[in-house]
C-alpha positions as CSV (number, residue, x, y, z in Angstrom):
1,X,44.0,-62.2,-4.4
2,X,44.2,-65.7,-3.0
3,X,46.8,-66.8,-0.5
4,X,48.2,-69.4,-2.9
5,X,48.6,-66.7,-5.6
6,X,50.7,-64.5,-3.3
7,X,52.8,-67.5,-2.2
8,X,53.3,-68.4,-5.9
9,X,54.6,-64.9,-6.7
10,X,56.9,-64.8,-3.6
11,X,58.5,-68.1,-4.6
12,X,59.1,-66.9,-8.2
13,X,60.5,-63.7,-6.9
14,X,62.9,-65.3,-4.5
15,X,63.9,-68.0,-7.0
16,X,65.1,-65.3,-9.4
17,X,67.8,-64.3,-7.0
18,X,70.0,-67.1,-8.3
19,X,72.8,-66.3,-10.6
20,X,72.1,-66.9,-14.3
21,X,74.7,-67.6,-17.0
22,X,75.3,-64.4,-19.0
23,X,77.9,-63.6,-21.6
24,X,81.0,-61.9,-20.1
25,X,83.7,-59.7,-21.6
26,X,86.8,-58.5,-19.8
27,X,87.5,-54.8,-19.8
28,X,90.9,-53.7,-21.1
29,X,92.9,-51.0,-19.3
30,X,94.1,-48.3,-21.7
31,X,97.6,-46.9,-20.8
32,X,96.9,-44.0,-23.3
33,X,93.3,-42.8,-23.6
34,X,91.9,-42.5,-27.1
35,X,91.1,-39.1,-28.7
36,X,87.3,-38.8,-28.8
37,X,86.8,-37.5,-32.4
38,X,84.4,-40.1,-33.8
39,X,87.1,-42.1,-35.6
40,X,88.2,-45.6,-34.5
41,X,91.6,-45.1,-36.1
42,X,93.9,-45.3,-33.1
43,X,95.9,-48.5,-32.4
44,X,94.6,-48.6,-28.8
45,X,91.2,-49.7,-30.1
46,X,92.8,-52.8,-31.5
47,X,93.5,-53.9,-27.9
48,X,89.9,-53.3,-26.7
49,X,87.4,-55.8,-25.6
50,X,85.0,-56.4,-28.5
51,X,81.3,-57.4,-28.8
52,X,80.0,-58.3,-32.2
53,X,77.5,-61.2,-31.8
54,X,74.2,-59.2,-32.0
55,X,70.8,-60.8,-32.3
56,X,67.5,-59.3,-33.3
57,X,64.7,-58.6,-30.8
58,X,62.7,-57.1,-33.7
59,X,61.5,-57.8,-36.2
60,X,62.7,-61.5,-36.3
61,X,63.4,-62.4,-32.7
62,X,66.5,-64.5,-32.2
63,X,67.9,-64.2,-35.7
64,X,71.4,-62.7,-36.3
65,X,71.4,-58.9,-36.9
66,X,71.2,-58.1,-40.6
67,X,74.2,-55.7,-40.4
68,X,77.5,-56.2,-38.7
69,X,78.0,-54.3,-35.4
70,X,81.0,-53.9,-33.2
71,X,81.2,-52.4,-29.7
72,X,84.7,-51.8,-28.2
73,X,85.4,-51.2,-24.5
74,X,88.4,-49.6,-22.8
75,X,88.9,-48.0,-19.4
76,X,91.4,-46.2,-17.3
77,X,91.3,-44.9,-13.7
78,X,88.9,-42.1,-14.5
79,X,86.8,-43.0,-17.5
80,X,85.3,-45.8,-19.5
81,X,85.6,-45.5,-23.3
82,X,83.1,-47.1,-25.8
83,X,83.9,-47.4,-29.5
84,X,81.2,-48.3,-32.0
85,X,81.4,-49.4,-35.6
86,X,78.1,-49.9,-37.4
87,X,78.4,-51.4,-40.9
88,X,75.8,-50.3,-43.4
89,X,75.2,-48.6,-46.7
90,X,75.9,-44.9,-45.9
91,X,73.3,-43.8,-48.4
92,X,70.6,-45.6,-46.5
93,X,71.4,-44.5,-42.9
94,X,68.7,-42.5,-41.2
95,X,70.4,-39.7,-39.4
96,X,68.4,-36.4,-39.1
97,X,69.2,-35.3,-35.6
98,X,72.1,-33.4,-34.1
99,X,71.3,-31.8,-30.8
100,X,71.9,-33.3,-27.4
101,X,69.1,-35.1,-25.7
102,X,66.8,-34.8,-28.7
103,X,64.8,-38.0,-29.3
104,X,66.7,-40.4,-31.6
105,X,63.8,-42.9,-31.7
106,X,63.3,-42.2,-35.4
107,X,67.0,-42.3,-36.3
108,X,69.6,-45.0,-36.5
109,X,71.4,-45.2,-33.1
110,X,73.2,-47.3,-30.6
111,X,72.5,-47.6,-26.9
112,X,74.6,-48.9,-24.0
113,X,73.3,-49.6,-20.5
114,X,75.6,-50.1,-17.5
115,X,74.2,-51.8,-14.5
116,X,76.9,-50.4,-12.2
117,X,75.4,-51.9,-9.0
118,X,74.9,-55.3,-10.6
119,X,71.5,-55.4,-9.1
120,X,69.5,-56.4,-12.2
121,X,67.1,-53.5,-11.8
122,X,68.8,-50.1,-12.2
123,X,71.4,-48.6,-14.5
124,X,72.7,-45.7,-16.7
125,X,71.6,-45.5,-20.3
126,X,73.6,-43.7,-23.0
127,X,72.9,-43.3,-26.7
128,X,74.7,-42.0,-29.8
129,X,73.5,-41.2,-33.3
130,X,75.4,-41.3,-36.6
131,X,75.9,-37.5,-36.6
132,X,77.1,-37.3,-33.0
133,X,73.8,-36.6,-31.2
134,X,74.0,-37.9,-27.6
135,X,71.5,-38.6,-24.9
136,X,71.3,-40.2,-21.5
137,X,68.9,-41.4,-18.9
138,X,68.4,-43.2,-15.6
139,X,66.8,-46.7,-15.8
140,X,65.0,-48.2,-12.8
141,X,62.5,-50.9,-11.9
142,X,64.1,-53.2,-14.5
143,X,63.4,-50.9,-17.4
144,X,59.9,-49.9,-16.5
145,X,61.0,-46.4,-15.2
146,X,63.0,-44.4,-17.7
147,X,64.1,-40.9,-16.6
148,X,65.5,-39.3,-19.8
149,X,65.6,-35.8,-18.2
150,X,68.7,-36.8,-16.3
151,X,71.9,-35.2,-17.7
152,X,75.3,-36.7,-17.0
153,X,78.6,-35.1,-17.8
154,X,80.1,-37.1,-20.6
155,X,80.8,-36.8,-24.3
156,X,80.5,-38.6,-27.6
157,X,81.3,-38.1,-31.3
158,X,80.2,-40.0,-34.4
159,X,80.8,-39.9,-38.2
160,X,79.2,-41.4,-41.3
161,X,81.9,-43.3,-43.2
162,X,82.0,-45.2,-46.5
163,X,81.3,-48.4,-44.6
164,X,78.5,-47.2,-42.4
165,X,79.1,-45.1,-39.3
166,X,81.3,-45.2,-36.3
167,X,81.7,-43.3,-33.0
168,X,83.4,-42.9,-29.7
169,X,82.1,-42.2,-26.2
170,X,83.9,-41.1,-23.0
171,X,82.0,-41.6,-19.8
172,X,83.7,-40.5,-16.5
173,X,83.3,-42.7,-13.5
174,X,82.4,-39.5,-11.7
175,X,79.2,-39.4,-13.7
176,X,77.9,-42.7,-12.4
177,X,77.4,-44.3,-9.0
178,X,78.6,-47.8,-8.6
179,X,79.1,-50.6,-6.1
180,X,82.3,-50.0,-4.2
181,X,84.8,-52.9,-4.4
182,X,83.1,-54.6,-7.3
183,X,85.0,-55.0,-10.6
184,X,82.0,-56.3,-12.5
185,X,79.1,-54.4,-14.0
186,X,76.0,-55.4,-15.9
187,X,76.2,-54.5,-19.6
188,X,73.7,-54.3,-22.4
189,X,74.4,-53.1,-26.0
190,X,71.7,-52.2,-28.5
191,X,71.7,-51.1,-32.2
192,X,68.6,-49.7,-34.0
193,X,68.3,-49.6,-37.8
194,X,65.3,-47.4,-38.4
195,X,64.4,-48.2,-42.0
196,X,64.2,-51.9,-41.2
197,X,62.5,-51.4,-37.8
198,X,65.3,-53.6,-36.5
199,X,66.6,-53.7,-32.9
200,X,69.5,-56.0,-32.2
201,X,70.9,-56.7,-28.8
202,X,73.9,-58.1,-26.9
203,X,73.2,-60.3,-25.2
204,X,70.2,-61.7,-27.1
205,X,66.8,-60.8,-25.5
206,X,63.3,-62.1,-25.8
207,X,60.2,-60.2,-27.1
208,X,58.9,-60.2,-23.5
209,X,61.8,-58.1,-22.3
210,X,61.2,-54.4,-21.5
211,X,63.0,-52.0,-23.9
212,X,65.7,-51.3,-21.3
213,X,65.4,-54.4,-19.2
214,X,68.5,-54.9,-17.1
215,X,68.0,-58.3,-15.5
216,X,69.1,-60.1,-18.6
217,X,72.2,-58.0,-19.2
218,X,75.7,-59.5,-19.9
219,X,78.7,-58.7,-17.8
220,X,81.9,-56.6,-18.1
221,X,84.6,-57.5,-15.6
222,X,88.1,-56.4,-14.7
223,X,87.1,-52.8,-13.9
224,X,89.8,-52.5,-11.2
225,X,91.4,-49.4,-9.6
226,X,88.7,-47.0,-10.9
227,X,87.9,-43.8,-9.0
228,X,85.4,-41.0,-8.7
229,X,88.0,-38.6,-7.4
230,X,86.7,-36.6,-4.5
231,X,83.3,-36.9,-6.0
232,X,82.4,-33.2,-5.7
233,X,80.7,-31.1,-8.4
234,X,80.2,-27.4,-7.8
235,X,78.0,-25.6,-10.3
236,X,77.7,-21.9,-9.9
237,X,75.5,-20.0,-12.3
238,X,74.7,-16.4,-13.2
239,X,71.6,-15.0,-14.8
240,X,70.7,-11.6,-16.1
241,X,68.0,-10.1,-18.3
242,X,64.6,-8.5,-18.2
243,X,61.3,-9.4,-16.6
244,X,57.9,-7.8,-17.3
245,X,54.6,-8.4,-15.6
246,X,51.2,-7.5,-17.0
247,X,50.5,-3.8,-16.8
248,X,53.9,-3.1,-15.3
249,X,57.2,-1.8,-16.7
250,X,60.0,-4.2,-17.4
251,X,62.6,-4.7,-14.7
252,X,66.2,-5.7,-15.0
253,X,67.1,-9.1,-13.4
254,X,70.5,-10.1,-12.1
255,X,70.8,-13.2,-10.0
256,X,73.0,-16.1,-9.2
257,X,73.0,-19.3,-7.4
258,X,74.8,-22.5,-6.7
259,X,74.2,-26.2,-7.0
260,X,76.6,-28.7,-5.5
261,X,76.7,-32.5,-5.7
262,X,78.9,-34.7,-3.5
263,X,79.4,-38.4,-4.0
264,X,79.6,-39.5,-0.4
265,X,80.3,-43.1,-1.5
266,X,80.3,-44.4,-5.0
267,X,76.6,-45.2,-4.6
268,X,75.4,-42.4,-2.3
269,X,75.1,-38.7,-3.5
270,X,74.2,-35.5,-1.7
271,X,73.0,-32.4,-3.4
272,X,72.4,-28.8,-2.2
273,X,70.9,-25.9,-4.1
274,X,70.8,-22.2,-3.3
275,X,68.5,-19.7,-5.2
276,X,67.6,-22.4,-7.8
277,X,67.0,-21.1,-11.3
278,X,64.9,-22.9,-13.9
279,X,65.3,-20.5,-16.8
280,X,66.2,-23.2,-19.3
281,X,63.3,-25.5,-18.4
282,X,60.9,-26.4,-21.1
283,X,57.4,-24.9,-20.9
284,X,54.3,-27.2,-20.5
285,X,52.1,-27.8,-23.5
286,X,48.8,-26.0,-22.9
287,X,45.8,-28.2,-22.4
288,X,42.1,-27.5,-22.4
289,X,40.4,-29.5,-19.7
290,X,37.0,-31.0,-20.6
291,X,36.9,-33.2,-17.5
292,X,35.9,-32.5,-13.9
293,X,39.4,-33.4,-12.5
294,X,42.8,-31.8,-12.4
295,X,45.2,-32.5,-15.3
296,X,48.6,-34.0,-14.7
297,X,51.8,-32.1,-15.8
298,X,55.1,-33.9,-15.5
299,X,58.1,-32.6,-13.6
300,X,60.7,-31.0,-15.9
301,X,63.1,-29.2,-13.5
302,X,66.6,-30.7,-13.3
303,X,67.1,-30.5,-9.6
304,X,64.0,-32.5,-8.9
305,X,64.5,-34.9,-11.7
306,X,68.0,-36.0,-10.6
307,X,67.4,-38.9,-8.3
308,X,63.6,-38.8,-8.7
309,X,63.6,-42.6,-9.2
310,X,64.3,-43.1,-5.5
311,X,61.0,-41.5,-4.6
312,X,58.7,-43.6,-6.8
313,X,56.0,-45.3,-4.8
314,X,53.3,-47.9,-5.5
315,X,52.3,-48.1,-9.2
316,X,53.6,-44.6,-10.0
317,X,56.5,-44.8,-12.4
318,X,55.0,-47.4,-14.6
319,X,54.6,-45.2,-17.6
320,X,52.3,-47.6,-19.5
321,X,49.9,-48.0,-16.6
322,X,46.8,-45.8,-17.2
323,X,46.2,-45.4,-13.5
324,X,49.8,-44.4,-12.6
325,X,48.9,-40.7,-11.9
326,X,45.8,-41.4,-9.8
327,X,47.7,-41.5,-6.5
328,X,51.1,-40.0,-6.2
329,X,52.1,-39.4,-2.5
330,X,55.1,-37.2,-3.4
331,X,54.9,-35.0,-6.5
332,X,57.8,-32.6,-6.6
333,X,56.0,-30.3,-9.0
334,X,54.0,-29.1,-6.0
335,X,57.1,-27.3,-4.8
336,X,58.0,-23.9,-6.2
337,X,54.4,-23.0,-7.3
338,X,51.8,-20.8,-5.5
339,X,48.1,-21.6,-5.1
340,X,47.4,-20.2,-8.6
341,X,50.0,-22.4,-10.2
342,X,52.5,-19.6,-10.8
343,X,56.2,-20.2,-10.1
344,X,57.8,-18.8,-6.8
345,X,61.5,-18.7,-6.1
346,X,63.2,-21.6,-4.4
347,X,65.4,-20.3,-1.6
348,X,67.4,-23.5,-0.9
349,X,67.1,-27.2,-1.0
350,X,69.0,-30.4,-0.1
351,X,68.8,-33.9,-1.3
352,X,70.3,-37.3,-0.4
353,X,69.8,-40.2,-2.8
354,X,71.5,-43.5,-3.6
355,X,72.1,-47.1,-2.5
356,X,73.6,-48.6,0.6
357,X,73.8,-52.4,0.3
358,X,70.3,-53.7,-0.3
359,X,68.7,-50.4,0.6
360,X,67.6,-47.5,-1.7
361,X,67.5,-44.1,0.0
362,X,65.9,-40.8,-0.9
363,X,65.6,-37.7,1.3
364,X,64.7,-34.2,0.2
365,X,64.1,-30.8,1.9
366,X,63.3,-27.6,0.0
367,X,62.2,-24.2,1.1
368,X,60.5,-21.9,-1.4
369,X,59.0,-18.5,-1.1
370,X,55.4,-19.7,-0.8
371,X,52.7,-17.3,0.3
372,X,52.1,-19.3,3.5
373,X,55.7,-18.9,4.6
374,X,55.8,-22.5,5.9
375,X,59.0,-24.1,7.2
376,X,59.6,-26.0,4.0
377,X,58.8,-29.3,2.4
378,X,60.4,-32.6,3.3
379,X,60.1,-36.1,1.7
380,X,61.8,-39.3,2.6
381,X,61.8,-42.7,1.0
382,X,63.5,-45.9,2.0
383,X,63.3,-49.2,0.1
384,X,64.7,-52.7,1.0
385,X,65.3,-54.7,-2.2
386,X,65.3,-58.5,-2.2
387,X,65.5,-61.1,-4.9
388,X,66.5,-59.5,-8.2
389,X,63.4,-57.3,-8.7
390,X,61.3,-57.3,-5.5
391,X,61.2,-54.7,-2.8
392,X,59.5,-53.3,0.3
393,X,59.6,-49.7,1.2
394,X,58.4,-46.7,3.3
395,X,57.6,-43.1,2.3
396,X,56.9,-40.0,4.4
397,X,56.3,-36.4,3.6
398,X,55.9,-33.2,5.7
399,X,54.7,-29.9,4.5
400,X,51.6,-28.6,2.6
401,X,51.8,-26.9,-0.8
402,X,48.0,-26.8,-1.1
403,X,47.0,-24.5,1.8
404,X,48.1,-23.3,5.2
405,X,47.0,-26.4,7.2
406,X,49.8,-28.5,8.5
407,X,50.1,-31.8,6.7
408,X,52.2,-35.0,6.7
409,X,51.9,-38.4,5.1
410,X,53.3,-42.0,5.7
411,X,53.0,-45.1,3.6
412,X,54.3,-48.6,2.9
413,X,54.5,-50.5,-0.4
414,X,55.5,-54.0,-1.5
415,X,56.5,-55.2,-4.9
416,X,57.1,-58.9,-5.9
417,X,58.4,-59.2,-9.4
418,X,60.3,-61.5,-11.7
419,X,61.3,-61.5,-15.4
420,X,62.0,-65.2,-15.4
421,X,58.6,-66.7,-15.0
422,X,58.4,-69.8,-17.3
423,X,61.8,-68.8,-18.7
424,X,61.4,-65.2,-19.9
425,X,58.0,-63.9,-18.9
426,X,57.4,-60.9,-16.7
427,X,55.0,-60.7,-13.8
428,X,54.6,-58.3,-10.9
429,X,52.4,-58.0,-7.8
430,X,52.1,-54.6,-6.0
431,X,50.5,-53.7,-2.7
432,X,50.6,-50.3,-1.0
433,X,48.9,-48.2,1.7
434,X,49.2,-44.5,2.6
435,X,47.7,-42.4,5.4
436,X,47.7,-38.6,5.5
437,X,47.7,-36.4,8.6
438,X,46.1,-33.0,8.1
439,X,45.3,-30.4,10.7
440,X,41.6,-30.5,11.9
441,X,40.8,-33.5,9.7
442,X,40.1,-37.0,11.1
443,X,39.0,-40.2,9.5
444,X,38.7,-41.3,5.9
445,X,42.3,-40.2,5.3
446,X,43.7,-43.5,4.0
447,X,44.5,-44.8,0.5
448,X,45.6,-48.3,-0.5
449,X,45.8,-50.4,-3.6
450,X,46.9,-53.6,-5.2
451,X,47.7,-54.8,-8.7
452,X,48.8,-57.8,-10.7
453,X,50.6,-57.1,-13.9
454,X,51.6,-59.5,-16.7
455,X,53.4,-57.2,-19.3
456,X,54.6,-59.5,-22.1
457,X,54.7,-59.3,-25.8
458,X,52.0,-61.6,-27.1
459,X,49.7,-61.6,-24.0
460,X,49.4,-58.6,-21.6
461,X,47.0,-58.3,-18.8
462,X,46.6,-56.1,-15.7
463,X,44.1,-56.2,-12.9
464,X,44.1,-53.7,-10.0
465,X,42.2,-52.1,-7.2
466,X,42.6,-48.6,-5.6
467,X,40.8,-46.9,-2.8
468,X,41.2,-43.3,-1.9
469,X,39.4,-41.8,1.2
470,X,37.4,-38.6,1.0
471,X,39.8,-36.8,3.4
472,X,43.0,-38.3,2.1
473,X,45.2,-35.2,1.5
474,X,48.8,-35.6,0.4
475,X,50.1,-32.0,0.9
476,X,53.1,-32.7,-1.5
477,X,51.3,-35.2,-3.7
478,X,48.9,-35.4,-6.6
479,X,45.5,-37.0,-6.3
480,X,42.9,-35.8,-8.8
481,X,40.0,-37.8,-7.4
482,X,39.0,-38.8,-3.9
483,X,36.2,-40.8,-2.1
484,X,36.5,-43.6,-4.7
485,X,36.9,-47.3,-5.2
486,X,38.6,-47.9,-8.5
487,X,38.6,-51.3,-10.1
488,X,40.7,-51.4,-13.3
489,X,42.4,-53.7,-15.7
490,X,43.0,-54.7,-19.2
491,X,43.8,-57.6,-21.6
492,X,45.4,-57.5,-25.0
493,X,47.0,-59.9,-27.6
494,X,49.8,-58.9,-29.9
495,X,50.6,-61.5,-32.6
496,X,53.5,-60.8,-35.0
497,X,52.7,-62.1,-38.5
498,X,55.6,-63.8,-40.2
499,X,56.7,-62.9,-43.8
500,X,54.5,-59.9,-43.7
501,X,54.9,-56.1,-43.9
502,X,53.3,-56.0,-40.5
503,X,55.4,-55.7,-37.4
504,X,52.6,-56.4,-34.9
505,X,48.8,-56.3,-34.6
506,X,47.6,-55.6,-31.0
507,X,43.9,-55.9,-30.0
508,X,42.3,-55.9,-26.6
509,X,40.3,-54.0,-24.0
510,X,40.8,-51.9,-20.9
511,X,38.2,-51.1,-18.2
512,X,37.7,-48.8,-15.2
513,X,34.9,-48.9,-12.7
514,X,34.9,-46.2,-10.1
515,X,32.3,-46.1,-7.4
516,X,31.6,-43.8,-4.5
517,X,33.4,-45.0,-1.4
518,X,30.7,-43.8,1.0
519,X,27.5,-45.1,-0.6
520,X,28.8,-47.5,-3.2
521,X,27.1,-46.1,-6.2
522,X,28.9,-46.2,-9.6
523,X,30.4,-42.8,-10.5
524,X,32.4,-43.6,-13.6
525,X,32.6,-46.6,-15.8
526,X,34.8,-46.8,-18.9
527,X,35.4,-49.6,-21.4
528,X,37.9,-49.1,-24.2
529,X,37.8,-51.6,-27.1
530,X,41.0,-51.5,-29.0
531,X,40.1,-53.3,-32.3
532,X,43.6,-53.1,-33.8
533,X,46.8,-51.2,-33.3
534,X,48.6,-52.1,-36.6
535,X,52.4,-51.4,-36.7
536,X,54.2,-51.8,-40.0
537,X,57.8,-52.6,-40.6
538,X,58.0,-49.3,-42.3
539,X,57.2,-47.5,-39.0
540,X,53.7,-46.5,-40.1
541,X,50.8,-47.0,-37.8
542,X,47.0,-47.5,-38.0
543,X,44.7,-47.7,-35.0
544,X,41.0,-48.3,-34.5
545,X,39.2,-48.2,-31.2
546,X,35.9,-47.4,-29.4
547,X,35.3,-46.0,-26.0
548,X,32.2,-46.4,-23.8
549,X,31.9,-44.1,-20.8
550,X,29.3,-43.7,-18.0
551,X,29.6,-40.6,-15.8
552,X,27.3,-39.7,-12.9
553,X,27.3,-36.0,-12.1
554,X,26.2,-35.4,-8.5
555,X,26.5,-31.7,-9.2
556,X,26.2,-29.5,-12.2
557,X,29.5,-29.6,-14.2
558,X,30.6,-26.2,-15.5
559,X,32.5,-27.3,-18.7
560,X,33.0,-23.7,-19.8
561,X,32.6,-20.4,-18.2
562,X,29.1,-20.1,-19.8
563,X,27.9,-23.7,-20.1
564,X,27.0,-26.1,-17.3
565,X,26.0,-29.7,-17.7
566,X,23.1,-30.5,-15.3
567,X,23.6,-33.2,-12.6
568,X,22.4,-36.5,-14.0
569,X,23.6,-39.9,-15.3
570,X,25.2,-39.9,-18.7
571,X,26.5,-42.6,-21.0
572,X,28.2,-42.2,-24.3
573,X,30.2,-43.9,-27.0
574,X,33.2,-42.4,-28.8
575,X,35.1,-43.9,-31.7
576,X,38.6,-43.2,-32.9
577,X,40.8,-43.7,-36.0
578,X,44.5,-42.9,-36.0
579,X,46.8,-42.8,-39.0
580,X,50.5,-42.1,-38.6
581,X,53.4,-42.2,-41.0
582,X,56.9,-43.0,-39.8
583,X,58.7,-40.1,-38.2
584,X,62.0,-41.3,-39.7
585,X,60.9,-39.7,-43.0
586,X,61.8,-36.1,-43.7
587,X,58.1,-35.3,-44.0
588,X,55.7,-37.2,-41.6
589,X,52.2,-36.7,-40.5
590,X,49.6,-38.0,-37.9
591,X,45.9,-37.6,-37.9
592,X,43.4,-38.7,-35.3
593,X,39.7,-38.5,-35.7
594,X,37.4,-39.1,-32.7
595,X,33.6,-38.9,-32.9
596,X,30.5,-39.9,-31.0
597,X,28.2,-38.8,-28.2
598,X,29.3,-36.7,-25.2
599,X,27.0,-36.1,-22.2
600,X,23.8,-34.5,-23.6
601,X,25.1,-34.1,-27.1
602,X,28.0,-34.9,-29.4
603,X,31.7,-34.2,-29.7
604,X,34.1,-34.5,-32.5
605,X,37.9,-34.2,-32.1
606,X,40.5,-33.8,-34.9
607,X,44.2,-33.9,-34.2
608,X,46.6,-33.1,-37.0
609,X,50.4,-33.2,-36.6
610,X,53.1,-32.8,-39.2
611,X,56.9,-32.4,-39.1
612,X,59.3,-31.5,-41.8
613,X,63.0,-31.9,-41.7
614,X,63.9,-29.1,-44.2
615,X,67.6,-30.1,-43.9
616,X,69.6,-31.8,-41.2
617,X,69.8,-28.8,-38.9
618,X,66.3,-27.3,-39.4
619,X,63.0,-28.8,-38.3
620,X,59.5,-27.4,-38.3
621,X,56.6,-29.1,-36.6
622,X,52.9,-28.1,-36.7
623,X,50.0,-29.3,-34.6
624,X,46.3,-28.5,-34.6
625,X,44.0,-29.9,-31.9
626,X,40.4,-29.0,-32.5
627,X,37.2,-30.1,-30.7
628,X,33.6,-29.4,-31.7
629,X,31.2,-29.9,-28.7
630,X,27.5,-29.7,-29.3
631,X,25.4,-30.0,-26.2
632,X,21.7,-29.3,-25.3
633,X,23.1,-26.6,-23.0
634,X,25.1,-24.9,-25.7
635,X,27.8,-25.4,-28.3
636,X,31.5,-24.5,-28.3
637,X,34.8,-25.1,-30.0
638,X,38.2,-25.5,-28.4
639,X,41.3,-25.0,-30.5
640,X,45.0,-25.4,-29.7
641,X,47.8,-24.6,-32.3
642,X,51.4,-25.5,-31.6
643,X,54.5,-24.6,-33.7
644,X,58.0,-25.9,-33.3
645,X,60.9,-24.3,-35.2
646,X,64.2,-25.8,-34.3
647,X,67.7,-25.1,-35.5
648,X,70.0,-28.0,-34.5
649,X,73.2,-26.5,-35.7
650,X,75.5,-29.1,-34.1
651,X,75.5,-31.5,-31.2
652,X,76.6,-28.6,-29.0
653,X,74.6,-25.7,-30.4
654,X,70.8,-25.7,-30.7
655,X,68.0,-23.1,-30.9
656,X,64.5,-24.2,-30.0
657,X,61.4,-22.2,-30.6
658,X,58.0,-23.3,-29.4
659,X,54.7,-21.3,-29.8
660,X,51.2,-22.3,-28.8
661,X,47.8,-20.7,-29.0
662,X,44.5,-21.7,-27.4
663,X,41.2,-20.0,-28.0
664,X,39.9,-20.0,-24.5
665,X,42.3,-17.3,-23.4
666,X,42.9,-16.1,-27.0
667,X,46.6,-15.7,-26.2
668,X,49.9,-17.0,-27.6
669,X,52.6,-18.5,-25.5
670,X,56.2,-18.5,-26.9
671,X,59.4,-19.9,-25.6
672,X,62.8,-19.5,-27.4
673,X,65.8,-21.4,-26.0
674,X,69.4,-21.1,-27.3
675,X,71.9,-23.5,-25.8
676,X,75.6,-23.6,-26.4
677,X,77.5,-26.5,-24.7
678,X,81.1,-25.2,-24.7
679,X,82.2,-28.4,-23.0
680,X,80.1,-30.9,-21.0
681,X,79.1,-29.0,-17.8
682,X,80.0,-25.6,-19.2
683,X,76.9,-24.1,-20.9
684,X,75.3,-20.8,-22.0
685,X,71.6,-20.4,-22.3
686,X,69.6,-17.6,-23.9
687,X,65.9,-17.8,-23.2
688,X,62.8,-15.8,-23.9
689,X,59.5,-17.0,-22.4
690,X,56.2,-15.2,-22.7
691,X,53.1,-17.1,-21.6
692,X,50.8,-14.2,-22.6
693,X,51.0,-12.5,-26.0
694,X,47.8,-10.8,-27.3
695,X,47.5,-11.2,-31.1
696,X,45.0,-8.4,-31.1
697,X,47.5,-5.9,-29.7
698,X,50.2,-6.2,-32.4
699,X,51.5,-9.3,-30.7
700,X,53.0,-7.3,-27.9
701,X,54.0,-9.5,-24.9
702,X,52.2,-8.6,-21.7
703,X,54.3,-10.9,-19.6
704,X,57.8,-12.1,-20.5
705,X,61.2,-13.1,-19.1
706,X,64.3,-12.7,-21.2
707,X,67.4,-14.3,-19.6
708,X,71.0,-15.1,-20.2
709,X,72.3,-17.9,-18.0
710,X,75.9,-19.1,-17.7
711,X,76.5,-22.4,-15.9
712,X,80.0,-23.7,-15.1
713,X,80.6,-27.1,-13.5
714,X,83.7,-27.4,-11.4
715,X,84.5,-31.1,-10.8
716,X,86.9,-32.3,-8.1
């Protein structure tokens, strides 16, 4: 990138630091807190601050919302209260979901985001559906990073009425970090009407804004004399049940542990864990790998997810970036697994995350029961923010979850970004470098990259470069491919036809060119031609694309246990058609058909998904993922079946069942999870998890864990 371009970005980044005129409401102190029952029938709500001037982002940007919406805000010393009244025809409301943290993207819903630090880049996101389903998340990087696995202690209720639906939320200040001494927060309110594909916002936002962009939030002021109390949460838990390993008798399991969280300041939090238990964690979806490189599986464990945004480095964390998992210097999923990928107990851990002025801080140390009996794993991250969306930071790790060799890592990254380019356009420039230090390895242990990203509604483009040395070894990271130079990018256009049943039509291309770092020869080249992603106002979707790939095999590639593809140069074309109906319907379906050449032969993929909402509390979902591979070296078929059977009895009682079968191991995996939220922070889990059930042996589980877990949060 030229020097002038960098200077241009710096100037725009710094210029965005100025204060912009945003709508402001004044919070109202409530002498008597409202009862949270889903009805706005108490007189105290008549005194609340009210927001009602909502404008569409979609489908008709800038026009007033088609249905009247009112948000009400009250607060006292310990809590902020949100009331919602959404006018609508009650017969037309889409409201299928009940459980906590279930996706409401296909339901009507409201969302509220609090930028408690007033930094224009991070915040707390809360949502509420018409039947009382609630959800929450942490938002960072001005909406680009969205951590929905975070669970705060708060509550909400909602009811469908003869005028639409209404609801109430109570959010303790103990649940959120905030800037000490400030009485003003950023505030964004959103309403979605699913049948119309309508999203309306306060304040009004442009089509270029990220879904959860915070930099254009309004303001709520007057939040005086609020407190987090002592700021201490102590969460003891007790588990009991049975555990069985293959070819062994079942053993009783009784265990317990403790998590504790202390709010050192309103914006800095410390956490410790002893004998951490992850019995209620969702299992991974099985995947059959037809590539030469390791597959990425996301982190799902609560202890590591809380505050994980403070450890994001480089381009990782940008969920729409196709390269965001190519170089992750700290990947917490490495912890608590042995060399074979099986879980091992975590003995203890500590964590420190938060903000101090213009600094973001993250520190973690964990000791697990790994086979190498190492001293533990440590990760540290510090970031200095400047402007409204720019930052410079350092990262360091110590410990090796890959093997016995001692390992550490250090890196630096820079991000220059603004969402006010030419008024409301987004642009970001990233630059990073990382070096690993591994016992008995010297040289070629460095990785660096740079990227320019222009992620806007009509025009999107991205151009980047990444280099990873042959000996670069992040002992606590994830790097599926080394010894490469990676040139990548993409360009797309997304017009929105007016007076049409179409919401948007997006077309474009993406490319990747990976060469050998040592000799410069091309190893992989990929060109994806996206002819059209057609989104309808109804929520239906049609997509057409083609994908060209070149792959140089320096060594034979063993694609199955019995079939190896000889070393050679291969190029092939694959074509894809996707049809999807809107998931807001009680019965929905998706089909994806992919066909074309593949190495020395052909490959055909067929993905079928369907979901049926039998009634409000019962959902069944089916998926079939089948691949036919015909090569000169041999033919084979891969098959994965997945089944979801969920009983969402109420917002506090849910029972999830997930089963999956894949034909390579010819085994069935099954997880059953029952959750009863007695009160926020007081929960009972019943889980059964068996990764290995042989259907040829009367479906008898060879390995399983059956657990009862009781968790009780004591808040001071």
